[in-house]
N, C-alpha and C positions, 0 to 999 in steps of 0.2 A: 638332859643329863647335867647341864650347867647349874652350878649353885650360885649364880649371880644374884646379888641382893636386888630386891625390887627397887625401882626408882623411888626416890623420896625418903629412903631410910637414911637416918642421920649420918653424915660423914662419908658414906660409901661412894656415892657418885662424885662428890667433891674431891676426894683424895685421888681417885683414879683420873679424873679429868685434869687435875692439877699436875699430876705426874706425867700424863701424856702430853700436855701442853709444854711442859718443861723439856721433855725429850724432843719434841718437834722443834722447839727453838734451838736447842743445842745441836741438833742435826742439820739445822738450816733448811728445814722443810717448809713448804707452803702450808697454809692453814688446812688444806684438804689432805695433807700428808703425801701428796702426789710426787714430790720430788724437790730437788734443790731450788732455792729461790733464784739463783743466778745460774744460767746455763752458759757454758763455755763452748764456743764454736771450735770446730776442728781448724788447725792452722791453714788448711787448704781452702777453707770457706772464703769466698770472695768478700773483701772489705771488712772482715771481722777484726783482724789484727791480734786477736786473743788466741792463746794456745790452750789446747785441751788439757785439763788437769785430770789425770786418770788415777786408777787404783795404784797405790804404792808411791805416789809422788811425795817428794820432800815437803812441798808446801802443804799438802793435805795432812801429813804427819805432824808438822809444826802447828797447824791450826787445831788439830784434834788434841794434841798435848796441851795447848794453851786453853782450849775450852774445858778440858778436864780440870786443869789447875784452877781456872776461874770458878768452876762449879764447886770444887772442894773448898775453896776459900770463902765462897758466899753462901752456899746452900746449907740447910740443916740436914746433914746426911743421916743423922740418927732418926729424925722424923720421917725422912723418905724411906729408910729401911723399915721402920715400923709400919708405915703405910703400905709397903709392898708385901708384908707378911699375909699369908692366907687368913681369911676371915673365919674359917671353920675347918674341922678335921676333914670333912668331905672335899672342900676346895683344895686342901693340901694334898690329898690322894689324887685328885684330878690333875694337879700341877705335876706331881711326880710321874703319873702315867704319861702326860704330854711330854715331859722331859725324856722319859724312856723311849717314847716313839721317835722323838727327834734324834736321840743318840743312835737309834737303830738304823737311821739313814746316813749316819756319819761314817766316813772312811777311817777315822782314827778311833782307837779303842775308847770306850766310855769309862765311867768310874770303876 
């Protein structure tokens, strides 16, 4: 049911790979996307000396805001937006269906 373009079509694989790589770098993920590059040990862990940085920490918020600012300063946002657009009306319908499915699982009201 996917309308994914076939490998080798001009520009399709390249633009998606470029966007995914940029998102992985901004999120600080390993090349395999498996998780953060640096793992913080729990403060009780013997010999670590590092504190855990969890969801909602001020440091994480500052880092996120700094990364967003850097992205907006350096990236070609218009080109990224254009690359993220659906390639066909069928793909647009599939994305809308997927969004509806995701919103159906949300506790907050959708659009």
